[in-house]
PyMOL Python script that loads the backbone (N, CA, C, O; Angstrom):
from pymol import cmd

cmd.read_pdbstr("""\
ATOM      1  N   MET A   1      23.775 -35.709 -16.389  1.00  0.00           N
ATOM      2  CA  MET A   1      24.061 -35.129 -15.084  1.00  0.00           C
ATOM      3  C   MET A   1      23.361 -33.771 -14.934  1.00  0.00           C
ATOM      4  O   MET A   1      22.775 -33.485 -13.890  1.00  0.00           O
ATOM      5  N   LYS A   2      23.422 -32.942 -15.976  1.00  0.00           N
ATOM      6  CA  LYS A   2      22.792 -31.624 -15.903  1.00  0.00           C
ATOM      7  C   LYS A   2      21.273 -31.742 -15.790  1.00  0.00           C
ATOM      8  O   LYS A   2      20.633 -30.948 -15.101  1.00  0.00           O
ATOM      9  N   LYS A   3      20.703 -32.737 -16.469  1.00  0.00           N
ATOM     10  CA  LYS A   3      19.251 -32.919 -16.405  1.00  0.00           C
ATOM     11  C   LYS A   3      18.815 -33.323 -14.996  1.00  0.00           C
ATOM     12  O   LYS A   3      17.779 -32.863 -14.516  1.00  0.00           O
ATOM     13  N   ALA A   4      19.576 -34.158 -14.346  1.00  0.00           N
ATOM     14  CA  ALA A   4      19.251 -34.590 -12.982  1.00  0.00           C
ATOM     15  C   ALA A   4      19.364 -33.415 -12.015  1.00  0.00           C
ATOM     16  O   ALA A   4      18.524 -33.251 -11.130  1.00  0.00           O
ATOM     17  N   LEU A   5      20.391 -32.608 -12.182  1.00  0.00           N
ATOM     18  CA  LEU A   5      20.571 -31.443 -11.323  1.00  0.00           C
ATOM     19  C   LEU A   5      19.439 -30.444 -11.532  1.00  0.00           C
ATOM     20  O   LEU A   5      18.897 -29.901 -10.569  1.00  0.00           O
ATOM     21  N   PHE A   6      19.088 -30.204 -12.787  1.00  0.00           N
ATOM     22  CA  PHE A   6      17.992 -29.294 -13.102  1.00  0.00           C
ATOM     23  C   PHE A   6      16.668 -29.817 -12.535  1.00  0.00           C
ATOM     24  O   PHE A   6      15.891 -29.045 -11.973  1.00  0.00           O
ATOM     25  N   ALA A   7      16.405 -31.118 -12.677  1.00  0.00           N
ATOM     26  CA  ALA A   7      15.173 -31.721 -12.168  1.00  0.00           C
ATOM     27  C   ALA A   7      15.105 -31.597 -10.646  1.00  0.00           C
ATOM     28  O   ALA A   7      14.044 -31.314 -10.090  1.00  0.00           O
ATOM     29  N   THR A   8      16.228 -31.808  -9.979  1.00  0.00           N
ATOM     30  CA  THR A   8      16.276 -31.684  -8.524  1.00  0.00           C
ATOM     31  C   THR A   8      15.998 -30.239  -8.106  1.00  0.00           C
ATOM     32  O   THR A   8      15.216 -29.983  -7.190  1.00  0.00           O
ATOM     33  N   PHE A   9      16.648 -29.310  -8.787  1.00  0.00           N
ATOM     34  CA  PHE A   9      16.438 -27.895  -8.496  1.00  0.00           C
ATOM     35  C   PHE A   9      14.975 -27.506  -8.697  1.00  0.00           C
ATOM     36  O   PHE A   9      14.388 -26.824  -7.857  1.00  0.00           O
ATOM     37  N   LEU A  10      14.397 -27.936  -9.799  1.00  0.00           N
ATOM     38  CA  LEU A  10      13.004 -27.625 -10.100  1.00  0.00           C
ATOM     39  C   LEU A  10      12.070 -28.211  -9.040  1.00  0.00           C
ATOM     40  O   LEU A  10      11.130 -27.545  -8.606  1.00  0.00           O
ATOM     41  N   PHE A  11      12.322 -29.438  -8.629  1.00  0.00           N
ATOM     42  CA  PHE A  11      11.498 -30.079  -7.609  1.00  0.00           C
ATOM     43  C   PHE A  11      11.566 -29.314  -6.277  1.00  0.00           C
ATOM     44  O   PHE A  11      10.536 -29.054  -5.654  1.00  0.00           O
ATOM     45  N   VAL A  12      12.766 -28.963  -5.854  1.00  0.00           N
ATOM     46  CA  VAL A  12      12.940 -28.226  -4.602  1.00  0.00           C
ATOM     47  C   VAL A  12      12.246 -26.866  -4.688  1.00  0.00           C
ATOM     48  O   VAL A  12      11.582 -26.444  -3.742  1.00  0.00           O
ATOM     49  N   PHE A  13      12.399 -26.192  -5.807  1.00  0.00           N
ATOM     50  CA  PHE A  13      11.754 -24.897  -6.004  1.00  0.00           C
ATOM     51  C   PHE A  13      10.234 -25.020  -5.887  1.00  0.00           C
ATOM     52  O   PHE A  13       9.600 -24.208  -5.213  1.00  0.00           O
ATOM     53  N   LEU A  14       9.654 -26.013  -6.529  1.00  0.00           N
ATOM     54  CA  LEU A  14       8.202 -26.180  -6.490  1.00  0.00           C
ATOM     55  C   LEU A  14       7.692 -26.511  -5.092  1.00  0.00           C
ATOM     56  O   LEU A  14       6.644 -26.016  -4.680  1.00  0.00           O
ATOM     57  N   VAL A  15       8.416 -27.332  -4.373  1.00  0.00           N
ATOM     58  CA  VAL A  15       8.017 -27.686  -3.005  1.00  0.00           C
ATOM     59  C   VAL A  15       8.070 -26.455  -2.100  1.00  0.00           C
ATOM     60  O   VAL A  15       7.132 -26.199  -1.345  1.00  0.00           O
ATOM     61  N   LEU A  16       9.154 -25.699  -2.174  1.00  0.00           N
ATOM     62  CA  LEU A  16       9.282 -24.504  -1.335  1.00  0.00           C
ATOM     63  C   LEU A  16       8.248 -23.451  -1.716  1.00  0.00           C
ATOM     64  O   LEU A  16       7.684 -22.796  -0.840  1.00  0.00           O
ATOM     65  N   ASN A  17       8.000 -23.285  -2.976  1.00  0.00           N
ATOM     66  CA  ASN A  17       7.041 -22.295  -3.448  1.00  0.00           C
ATOM     67  C   ASN A  17       5.629 -22.639  -2.984  1.00  0.00           C
ATOM     68  O   ASN A  17       4.891 -21.754  -2.552  1.00  0.00           O
ATOM     69  N   SER A  18       5.249 -23.896  -3.067  1.00  0.00           N
ATOM     70  CA  SER A  18       3.890 -24.275  -2.660  1.00  0.00           C
ATOM     71  C   SER A  18       3.697 -24.115  -1.156  1.00  0.00           C
ATOM     72  O   SER A  18       2.626 -23.692  -0.719  1.00  0.00           O
ATOM     73  N   SER A  19       4.700 -24.441  -0.362  1.00  0.00           N
ATOM     74  CA  SER A  19       4.552 -24.283   1.085  1.00  0.00           C
ATOM     75  C   SER A  19       4.495 -22.807   1.463  1.00  0.00           C
ATOM     76  O   SER A  19       3.780 -22.443   2.398  1.00  0.00           O
ATOM     77  N   PHE A  20       5.233 -21.947   0.757  1.00  0.00           N
ATOM     78  CA  PHE A  20       5.181 -20.511   1.012  1.00  0.00           C
ATOM     79  C   PHE A  20       3.794 -19.967   0.695  1.00  0.00           C
ATOM     80  O   PHE A  20       3.252 -19.178   1.470  1.00  0.00           O
ATOM     81  N   LEU A  21       3.221 -20.368  -0.411  1.00  0.00           N
ATOM     82  CA  LEU A  21       1.893 -19.883  -0.799  1.00  0.00           C
ATOM     83  C   LEU A  21       0.824 -20.330   0.197  1.00  0.00           C
ATOM     84  O   LEU A  21      -0.084 -19.562   0.513  1.00  0.00           O
ATOM     85  N   GLN A  22       0.924 -21.553   0.689  1.00  0.00           N
ATOM     86  CA  GLN A  22      -0.052 -22.021   1.672  1.00  0.00           C
ATOM     87  C   GLN A  22       0.038 -21.201   2.950  1.00  0.00           C
ATOM     88  O   GLN A  22      -0.992 -20.841   3.520  1.00  0.00           O
ATOM     89  N   ASN A  23       1.238 -20.901   3.409  1.00  0.00           N
ATOM     90  CA  ASN A  23       1.402 -20.095   4.618  1.00  0.00           C
ATOM     91  C   ASN A  23       0.875 -18.688   4.412  1.00  0.00           C
ATOM     92  O   ASN A  23       0.226 -18.140   5.303  1.00  0.00           O
ATOM     93  N   ALA A  24       1.135 -18.099   3.274  1.00  0.00           N
ATOM     94  CA  ALA A  24       0.667 -16.743   2.998  1.00  0.00           C
ATOM     95  C   ALA A  24      -0.855 -16.702   2.944  1.00  0.00           C
ATOM     96  O   ALA A  24      -1.466 -15.769   3.466  1.00  0.00           O
ATOM     97  N   MET A  25      -1.464 -17.683   2.331  1.00  0.00           N
ATOM     98  CA  MET A  25      -2.921 -17.707   2.225  1.00  0.00           C
ATOM     99  C   MET A  25      -3.558 -17.967   3.584  1.00  0.00           C
ATOM    100  O   MET A  25      -4.605 -17.400   3.899  1.00  0.00           O
ATOM    101  N   ALA A  26      -2.938 -18.811   4.381  1.00  0.00           N
ATOM    102  CA  ALA A  26      -3.488 -19.093   5.705  1.00  0.00           C
ATOM    103  C   ALA A  26      -3.464 -17.841   6.563  1.00  0.00           C
ATOM    104  O   ALA A  26      -4.419 -17.573   7.291  1.00  0.00           O
ATOM    105  N   GLY A  27      -2.391 -17.076   6.489  1.00  0.00           N
ATOM    106  CA  GLY A  27      -2.289 -15.858   7.270  1.00  0.00           C
ATOM    107  C   GLY A  27      -3.338 -14.839   6.888  1.00  0.00           C
ATOM    108  O   GLY A  27      -3.925 -14.200   7.761  1.00  0.00           O
ATOM    109  N   SER A  28      -3.586 -14.676   5.602  1.00  0.00           N
ATOM    110  CA  SER A  28      -4.546 -13.661   5.175  1.00  0.00           C
ATOM    111  C   SER A  28      -5.976 -14.065   5.538  1.00  0.00           C
ATOM    112  O   SER A  28      -6.775 -13.199   5.894  1.00  0.00           O
ATOM    113  N   SER A  29      -6.321 -15.345   5.458  1.00  0.00           N
ATOM    114  CA  SER A  29      -7.683 -15.743   5.841  1.00  0.00           C
ATOM    115  C   SER A  29      -7.881 -15.590   7.349  1.00  0.00           C
ATOM    116  O   SER A  29      -8.975 -15.249   7.799  1.00  0.00           O
ATOM    117  N   PHE A  30      -6.834 -15.840   8.125  1.00  0.00           N
ATOM    118  CA  PHE A  30      -6.900 -15.619   9.568  1.00  0.00           C
ATOM    119  C   PHE A  30      -7.179 -14.148   9.848  1.00  0.00           C
ATOM    120  O   PHE A  30      -8.081 -13.815  10.617  1.00  0.00           O
ATOM    121  N   CYS A  31      -6.396 -13.267   9.218  1.00  0.00           N
ATOM    122  CA  CYS A  31      -6.554 -11.833   9.447  1.00  0.00           C
ATOM    123  C   CYS A  31      -7.899 -11.337   8.931  1.00  0.00           C
ATOM    124  O   CYS A  31      -8.547 -10.515   9.579  1.00  0.00           O
ATOM    125  N   ASP A  32      -8.321 -11.828   7.773  1.00  0.00           N
ATOM    126  CA  ASP A  32      -9.605 -11.404   7.219  1.00  0.00           C
ATOM    127  C   ASP A  32     -10.750 -11.733   8.166  1.00  0.00           C
ATOM    128  O   ASP A  32     -11.626 -10.899   8.393  1.00  0.00           O
ATOM    129  N   SER A  33     -10.748 -12.943   8.719  1.00  0.00           N
ATOM    130  CA  SER A  33     -11.853 -13.330   9.602  1.00  0.00           C
ATOM    131  C   SER A  33     -11.807 -12.569  10.926  1.00  0.00           C
ATOM    132  O   SER A  33     -12.839 -12.109  11.413  1.00  0.00           O
ATOM    133  N   LYS A  34     -10.612 -12.434  11.509  1.00  0.00           N
ATOM    134  CA  LYS A  34     -10.492 -11.716  12.781  1.00  0.00           C
ATOM    135  C   LYS A  34     -10.824 -10.235  12.629  1.00  0.00           C
ATOM    136  O   LYS A  34     -11.495  -9.656  13.484  1.00  0.00           O
ATOM    137  N   CYS A  35     -10.352  -9.617  11.537  1.00  0.00           N
ATOM    138  CA  CYS A  35     -10.620  -8.197  11.315  1.00  0.00           C
ATOM    139  C   CYS A  35     -12.081  -7.967  10.941  1.00  0.00           C
ATOM    140  O   CYS A  35     -12.632  -6.906  11.233  1.00  0.00           O
ATOM    141  N   GLY A  36     -12.712  -8.946  10.302  1.00  0.00           N
ATOM    142  CA  GLY A  36     -14.137  -8.833  10.007  1.00  0.00           C
ATOM    143  C   GLY A  36     -14.953  -8.704  11.280  1.00  0.00           C
ATOM    144  O   GLY A  36     -15.898  -7.917  11.345  1.00  0.00           O
ATOM    145  N   VAL A  37     -14.587  -9.477  12.288  1.00  0.00           N
ATOM    146  CA  VAL A  37     -15.267  -9.392  13.586  1.00  0.00           C
ATOM    147  C   VAL A  37     -14.909  -8.077  14.276  1.00  0.00           C
ATOM    148  O   VAL A  37     -15.781  -7.379  14.794  1.00  0.00           O
ATOM    149  N   ARG A  38     -13.621  -7.750  14.277  1.00  0.00           N
ATOM    150  CA  ARG A  38     -13.149  -6.545  14.964  1.00  0.00           C
ATOM    151  C   ARG A  38     -13.808  -5.280  14.399  1.00  0.00           C
ATOM    152  O   ARG A  38     -14.127  -4.361  15.154  1.00  0.00           O
ATOM    153  N   CYS A  39     -14.011  -5.230  13.096  1.00  0.00           N
ATOM    154  CA  CYS A  39     -14.519  -4.032  12.425  1.00  0.00           C
ATOM    155  C   CYS A  39     -16.015  -4.098  12.117  1.00  0.00           C
ATOM    156  O   CYS A  39     -16.529  -3.248  11.390  1.00  0.00           O
ATOM    157  N   SER A  40     -16.714  -5.084  12.654  1.00  0.00           N
ATOM    158  CA  SER A  40     -18.123  -5.278  12.294  1.00  0.00           C
ATOM    159  C   SER A  40     -19.013  -4.094  12.673  1.00  0.00           C
ATOM    160  O   SER A  40     -20.039  -3.869  12.030  1.00  0.00           O
ATOM    161  N   LYS A  41     -18.641  -3.340  13.698  1.00  0.00           N
ATOM    162  CA  LYS A  41     -19.461  -2.196  14.125  1.00  0.00           C
ATOM    163  C   LYS A  41     -18.791  -0.856  13.833  1.00  0.00           C
ATOM    164  O   LYS A  41     -19.232   0.178  14.334  1.00  0.00           O
ATOM    165  N   ALA A  42     -17.734  -0.864  13.032  1.00  0.00           N
ATOM    166  CA  ALA A  42     -17.000   0.370  12.742  1.00  0.00           C
ATOM    167  C   ALA A  42     -17.817   1.296  11.858  1.00  0.00           C
ATOM    168  O   ALA A  42     -18.559   0.840  10.989  1.00  0.00           O
ATOM    169  N   GLY A  43     -17.681   2.590  12.079  1.00  0.00           N
ATOM    170  CA  GLY A  43     -18.366   3.579  11.262  1.00  0.00           C
ATOM    171  C   GLY A  43     -17.804   3.639   9.853  1.00  0.00           C
ATOM    172  O   GLY A  43     -18.553   3.763   8.884  1.00  0.00           O
ATOM    173  N   VAL A  44     -16.480   3.550   9.738  1.00  0.00           N
ATOM    174  CA  VAL A  44     -15.808   3.553   8.437  1.00  0.00           C
ATOM    175  C   VAL A  44     -15.146   2.178   8.284  1.00  0.00           C
ATOM    176  O   VAL A  44     -13.963   2.000   8.573  1.00  0.00           O
ATOM    177  N   LYS A  45     -15.943   1.224   7.825  1.00  0.00           N
ATOM    178  CA  LYS A  45     -15.532  -0.178   7.834  1.00  0.00           C
ATOM    179  C   LYS A  45     -14.311  -0.456   6.950  1.00  0.00           C
ATOM    180  O   LYS A  45     -13.422  -1.205   7.353  1.00  0.00           O
ATOM    181  N   ASP A  46     -14.258   0.134   5.759  1.00  0.00           N
ATOM    182  CA  ASP A  46     -13.137  -0.160   4.865  1.00  0.00           C
ATOM    183  C   ASP A  46     -11.807   0.317   5.443  1.00  0.00           C
ATOM    184  O   ASP A  46     -10.793  -0.362   5.285  1.00  0.00           O
ATOM    185  N   ARG A  47     -11.795   1.459   6.102  1.00  0.00           N
ATOM    186  CA  ARG A  47     -10.567   1.958   6.734  1.00  0.00           C
ATOM    187  C   ARG A  47     -10.193   1.076   7.926  1.00  0.00           C
ATOM    188  O   ARG A  47      -9.017   0.771   8.128  1.00  0.00           O
ATOM    189  N   CYS A  48     -11.173   0.674   8.702  1.00  0.00           N
ATOM    190  CA  CYS A  48     -10.924  -0.216   9.840  1.00  0.00           C
ATOM    191  C   CYS A  48     -10.306  -1.533   9.360  1.00  0.00           C
ATOM    192  O   CYS A  48      -9.330  -2.011   9.938  1.00  0.00           O
ATOM    193  N   LEU A  49     -10.878  -2.115   8.301  1.00  0.00           N
ATOM    194  CA  LEU A  49     -10.368  -3.381   7.775  1.00  0.00           C
ATOM    195  C   LEU A  49      -8.947  -3.228   7.238  1.00  0.00           C
ATOM    196  O   LEU A  49      -8.122  -4.126   7.405  1.00  0.00           O
ATOM    197  N   LYS A  50      -8.658  -2.103   6.599  1.00  0.00           N
ATOM    198  CA  LYS A  50      -7.316  -1.858   6.058  1.00  0.00           C
ATOM    199  C   LYS A  50      -6.278  -1.838   7.177  1.00  0.00           C
ATOM    200  O   LYS A  50      -5.281  -2.558   7.116  1.00  0.00           O
ATOM    201  N   TYR A  51      -6.511  -1.019   8.193  1.00  0.00           N
ATOM    202  CA  TYR A  51      -5.518  -0.887   9.256  1.00  0.00           C
ATOM    203  C   TYR A  51      -5.469  -2.111  10.166  1.00  0.00           C
ATOM    204  O   TYR A  51      -4.403  -2.475  10.663  1.00  0.00           O
ATOM    205  N   CYS A  52      -6.596  -2.734  10.381  1.00  0.00           N
ATOM    206  CA  CYS A  52      -6.607  -3.978  11.154  1.00  0.00           C
ATOM    207  C   CYS A  52      -5.795  -5.045  10.420  1.00  0.00           C
ATOM    208  O   CYS A  52      -5.027  -5.781  11.040  1.00  0.00           O
ATOM    209  N   GLY A  53      -5.966  -5.126   9.099  1.00  0.00           N
ATOM    210  CA  GLY A  53      -5.208  -6.099   8.314  1.00  0.00           C
ATOM    211  C   GLY A  53      -3.715  -5.853   8.370  1.00  0.00           C
ATOM    212  O   GLY A  53      -2.935  -6.799   8.488  1.00  0.00           O
ATOM    213  N   ILE A  54      -3.301  -4.589   8.288  1.00  0.00           N
ATOM    214  CA  ILE A  54      -1.882  -4.239   8.392  1.00  0.00           C
ATOM    215  C   ILE A  54      -1.336  -4.674   9.749  1.00  0.00           C
ATOM    216  O   ILE A  54      -0.271  -5.285   9.837  1.00  0.00           O
ATOM    217  N   CYS A  55      -2.077  -4.352  10.794  1.00  0.00           N
ATOM    218  CA  CYS A  55      -1.627  -4.690  12.155  1.00  0.00           C
ATOM    219  C   CYS A  55      -1.615  -6.200  12.377  1.00  0.00           C
ATOM    220  O   CYS A  55      -0.704  -6.728  13.013  1.00  0.00           O
ATOM    221  N   CYS A  56      -2.617  -6.888  11.858  1.00  0.00           N
ATOM    222  CA  CYS A  56      -2.701  -8.337  12.027  1.00  0.00           C
ATOM    223  C   CYS A  56      -1.527  -9.032  11.341  1.00  0.00           C
ATOM    224  O   CYS A  56      -0.925  -9.944  11.907  1.00  0.00           O
ATOM    225  N   LYS A  57      -1.209  -8.607  10.136  1.00  0.00           N
ATOM    226  CA  LYS A  57      -0.090  -9.230   9.416  1.00  0.00           C
ATOM    227  C   LYS A  57       1.228  -9.002  10.137  1.00  0.00           C
ATOM    228  O   LYS A  57       2.093  -9.878  10.144  1.00  0.00           O
ATOM    229  N   GLU A  58       1.386  -7.845  10.738  1.00  0.00           N
ATOM    230  CA  GLU A  58       2.613  -7.526  11.469  1.00  0.00           C
ATOM    231  C   GLU A  58       2.670  -8.269  12.807  1.00  0.00           C
ATOM    232  O   GLU A  58       3.712  -8.811  13.175  1.00  0.00           O
ATOM    233  N   CYS A  59       1.556  -8.291  13.526  1.00  0.00           N
ATOM    234  CA  CYS A  59       1.542  -8.804  14.903  1.00  0.00           C
ATOM    235  C   CYS A  59       1.084 -10.259  15.018  1.00  0.00           C
ATOM    236  O   CYS A  59       1.330 -10.896  16.042  1.00  0.00           O
ATOM    237  N   LYS A  60       0.431 -10.789  14.001  1.00  0.00           N
ATOM    238  CA  LYS A  60      -0.087 -12.160  14.001  1.00  0.00           C
ATOM    239  C   LYS A  60      -1.177 -12.378  15.051  1.00  0.00           C
ATOM    240  O   LYS A  60      -1.385 -13.501  15.510  1.00  0.00           O
ATOM    241  N   CYS A  61      -1.872 -11.299  15.430  1.00  0.00           N
ATOM    242  CA  CYS A  61      -2.990 -11.426  16.352  1.00  0.00           C
ATOM    243  C   CYS A  61      -3.891 -10.205  16.233  1.00  0.00           C
ATOM    244  O   CYS A  61      -3.471  -9.141  15.778  1.00  0.00           O
ATOM    245  N   VAL A  62      -5.144 -10.387  16.654  1.00  0.00           N
ATOM    246  CA  VAL A  62      -6.135  -9.312  16.696  1.00  0.00           C
ATOM    247  C   VAL A  62      -6.901  -9.488  18.003  1.00  0.00           C
ATOM    248  O   VAL A  62      -7.338 -10.598  18.305  1.00  0.00           O
ATOM    249  N   PRO A  63      -7.077  -8.429  18.783  1.00  0.00           N
ATOM    250  CA  PRO A  63      -7.842  -8.556  20.027  1.00  0.00           C
ATOM    251  C   PRO A  63      -9.275  -8.992  19.768  1.00  0.00           C
ATOM    252  O   PRO A  63      -9.835  -8.705  18.709  1.00  0.00           O
ATOM    253  N   SER A  64      -9.861  -9.676  20.720  1.00  0.00           N
ATOM    254  CA  SER A  64     -11.236 -10.143  20.569  1.00  0.00           C
ATOM    255  C   SER A  64     -12.215  -8.983  20.714  1.00  0.00           C
ATOM    256  O   SER A  64     -11.885  -7.947  21.291  1.00  0.00           O
ATOM    257  N   GLY A  65     -13.400  -9.164  20.193  1.00  0.00           N
ATOM    258  CA  GLY A  65     -14.442  -8.161  20.316  1.00  0.00           C
ATOM    259  C   GLY A  65     -14.314  -7.046  19.300  1.00  0.00           C
ATOM    260  O   GLY A  65     -13.425  -7.057  18.448  1.00  0.00           O
ATOM    261  N   THR A  66     -15.213  -6.088  19.402  1.00  0.00           N
ATOM    262  CA  THR A  66     -15.236  -4.986  18.447  1.00  0.00           C
ATOM    263  C   THR A  66     -14.525  -3.737  18.959  1.00  0.00           C
ATOM    264  O   THR A  66     -14.279  -2.805  18.194  1.00  0.00           O
ATOM    265  N   TYR A  67     -14.194  -3.713  20.246  1.00  0.00           N
ATOM    266  CA  TYR A  67     -13.540  -2.541  20.832  1.00  0.00           C
ATOM    267  C   TYR A  67     -12.797  -2.976  22.090  1.00  0.00           C
ATOM    268  O   TYR A  67     -13.243  -3.882  22.795  1.00  0.00           O
ATOM    269  N   GLY A  68     -11.678  -2.341  22.369  1.00  0.00           N
ATOM    270  CA  GLY A  68     -10.937  -2.637  23.596  1.00  0.00           C
ATOM    271  C   GLY A  68     -10.198  -3.960  23.515  1.00  0.00           C
ATOM    272  O   GLY A  68      -9.891  -4.440  22.423  1.00  0.00           O
ATOM    273  N   ASN A  69      -9.918  -4.541  24.648  1.00  0.00           N
ATOM    274  CA  ASN A  69      -9.231  -5.829  24.800  1.00  0.00           C
ATOM    275  C   ASN A  69      -7.838  -5.839  24.175  1.00  0.00           C
ATOM    276  O   ASN A  69      -7.310  -6.908  23.866  1.00  0.00           O
ATOM    277  N   LYS A  70      -7.237  -4.667  23.986  1.00  0.00           N
ATOM    278  CA  LYS A  70      -5.929  -4.612  23.336  1.00  0.00           C
ATOM    279  C   LYS A  70      -4.824  -5.219  24.202  1.00  0.00           C
ATOM    280  O   LYS A  70      -3.726  -5.480  23.710  1.00  0.00           O
ATOM    281  N   HIS A  71      -5.107  -5.442  25.478  1.00  0.00           N
ATOM    282  CA  HIS A  71      -4.128  -6.102  26.346  1.00  0.00           C
ATOM    283  C   HIS A  71      -3.849  -7.533  25.878  1.00  0.00           C
ATOM    284  O   HIS A  71      -2.813  -8.106  26.216  1.00  0.00           O
ATOM    285  N   GLU A  72      -4.774  -8.110  25.100  1.00  0.00           N
ATOM    286  CA  GLU A  72      -4.601  -9.473  24.592  1.00  0.00           C
ATOM    287  C   GLU A  72      -3.494  -9.552  23.533  1.00  0.00           C
ATOM    288  O   GLU A  72      -2.964 -10.632  23.273  1.00  0.00           O
ATOM    289  N   CYS A  73      -3.150  -8.436  22.935  1.00  0.00           N
ATOM    290  CA  CYS A  73      -2.159  -8.417  21.852  1.00  0.00           C
ATOM    291  C   CYS A  73      -1.292  -7.157  21.982  1.00  0.00           C
ATOM    292  O   CYS A  73      -1.594  -6.135  21.365  1.00  0.00           O
ATOM    293  N   PRO A  74      -0.225  -7.221  22.775  1.00  0.00           N
ATOM    294  CA  PRO A  74       0.595  -6.035  23.020  1.00  0.00           C
ATOM    295  C   PRO A  74       1.177  -5.403  21.750  1.00  0.00           C
ATOM    296  O   PRO A  74       1.259  -4.177  21.667  1.00  0.00           O
ATOM    297  N   CYS A  75       1.576  -6.195  20.773  1.00  0.00           N
ATOM    298  CA  CYS A  75       2.115  -5.645  19.530  1.00  0.00           C
ATOM    299  C   CYS A  75       1.054  -4.795  18.844  1.00  0.00           C
ATOM    300  O   CYS A  75       1.339  -3.686  18.393  1.00  0.00           O
ATOM    301  N   TYR A  76      -0.161  -5.308  18.764  1.00  0.00           N
ATOM    302  CA  TYR A  76      -1.293  -4.601  18.151  1.00  0.00           C
ATOM    303  C   TYR A  76      -1.568  -3.303  18.908  1.00  0.00           C
ATOM    304  O   TYR A  76      -1.809  -2.256  18.306  1.00  0.00           O
ATOM    305  N   ARG A  77      -1.528  -3.389  20.225  1.00  0.00           N
ATOM    306  CA  ARG A  77      -1.779  -2.227  21.081  1.00  0.00           C
ATOM    307  C   ARG A  77      -0.721  -1.147  20.912  1.00  0.00           C
ATOM    308  O   ARG A  77      -1.040   0.042  20.914  1.00  0.00           O
ATOM    309  N   ASP A  78       0.540  -1.554  20.764  1.00  0.00           N
ATOM    310  CA  ASP A  78       1.648  -0.607  20.788  1.00  0.00           C
ATOM    311  C   ASP A  78       2.015  -0.014  19.431  1.00  0.00           C
ATOM    312  O   ASP A  78       2.859   0.880  19.374  1.00  0.00           O
ATOM    313  N   MET A  79       1.407  -0.480  18.331  1.00  0.00           N
ATOM    314  CA  MET A  79       1.722   0.095  17.014  1.00  0.00           C
ATOM    315  C   MET A  79       1.169   1.517  16.938  1.00  0.00           C
ATOM    316  O   MET A  79       0.022   1.767  17.306  1.00  0.00           O
ATOM    317  N   LYS A  80       1.996   2.445  16.456  1.00  0.00           N
ATOM    318  CA  LYS A  80       1.608   3.855  16.359  1.00  0.00           C
ATOM    319  C   LYS A  80       1.740   4.338  14.913  1.00  0.00           C
ATOM    320  O   LYS A  80       2.559   3.829  14.148  1.00  0.00           O
ATOM    321  N   ASN A  81       0.922   5.328  14.554  1.00  0.00           N
ATOM    322  CA  ASN A  81       1.059   5.946  13.236  1.00  0.00           C
ATOM    323  C   ASN A  81       2.133   7.031  13.308  1.00  0.00           C
ATOM    324  O   ASN A  81       2.781   7.200  14.341  1.00  0.00           O
ATOM    325  N   SER A  82       2.318   7.760  12.216  1.00  0.00           N
ATOM    326  CA  SER A  82       3.390   8.766  12.161  1.00  0.00           C
ATOM    327  C   SER A  82       3.150   9.920  13.129  1.00  0.00           C
ATOM    328  O   SER A  82       4.087  10.636  13.483  1.00  0.00           O
ATOM    329  N   LYS A  83       1.894  10.107  13.562  1.00  0.00           N
ATOM    330  CA  LYS A  83       1.571  11.183  14.505  1.00  0.00           C
ATOM    331  C   LYS A  83       1.646  10.727  15.959  1.00  0.00           C
ATOM    332  O   LYS A  83       1.415  11.524  16.868  1.00  0.00           O
ATOM    333  N   GLY A  84       1.968   9.457  16.185  1.00  0.00           N
ATOM    334  CA  GLY A  84       2.071   8.940  17.529  1.00  0.00           C
ATOM    335  C   GLY A  84       0.782   8.419  18.108  1.00  0.00           C
ATOM    336  O   GLY A  84       0.738   8.041  19.279  1.00  0.00           O
ATOM    337  N   ASN A  85      -0.274   8.390  17.309  1.00  0.00           N
ATOM    338  CA  ASN A  85      -1.561   7.857  17.754  1.00  0.00           C
ATOM    339  C   ASN A  85      -1.640   6.361  17.471  1.00  0.00           C
ATOM    340  O   ASN A  85      -0.901   5.849  16.630  1.00  0.00           O
ATOM    341  N   PRO A  86      -2.539   5.651  18.173  1.00  0.00           N
ATOM    342  CA  PRO A  86      -2.673   4.223  17.906  1.00  0.00           C
ATOM    343  C   PRO A  86      -3.016   3.957  16.431  1.00  0.00           C
ATOM    344  O   PRO A  86      -3.896   4.602  15.861  1.00  0.00           O
ATOM    345  N   LYS A  87      -2.313   3.010  15.837  1.00  0.00           N
ATOM    346  CA  LYS A  87      -2.526   2.688  14.427  1.00  0.00           C
ATOM    347  C   LYS A  87      -3.641   1.669  14.248  1.00  0.00           C
ATOM    348  O   LYS A  87      -4.377   1.713  13.262  1.00  0.00           O
ATOM    349  N   CYS A  88      -3.765   0.761  15.192  1.00  0.00           N
ATOM    350  CA  CYS A  88      -4.663  -0.385  15.034  1.00  0.00           C
ATOM    351  C   CYS A  88      -6.020  -0.121  15.677  1.00  0.00           C
ATOM    352  O   CYS A  88      -6.093   0.382  16.798  1.00  0.00           O
ATOM    353  N   PRO A  89      -7.099  -0.465  14.962  1.00  0.00           N
ATOM    354  CA  PRO A  89      -8.443  -0.230  15.523  1.00  0.00           C
ATOM    355  C   PRO A  89      -8.817  -1.200  16.622  1.00  0.00           C
ATOM    356  O   PRO A  89      -9.913  -1.112  17.176  1.00  0.00           O
TER     357      PRO A  89
END
""", "prot")
cmd.dss("prot")
cmd.show_as("cartoon", "prot")
cmd.util.cbc("prot")
cmd.orient("prot")
């Protein structure tokens, strides 16, 4: 009985773990590709990619183009840093 319960628990754990990893990886590749486009003309590309990635993970969207169009993603537009300035590039 204990072996069956343990096997069931292990199976459920593995199924849930694999689906979580797939979702996490899908989200990061989405953000990486969108932020790559968004930051392609940035002067300080590594900083742009860092903050764009943070905003993308939080908001699940990135505005199109390299500048502007923030109306397409209100969450991205409305995120502010500690000084009250826009956080997302």
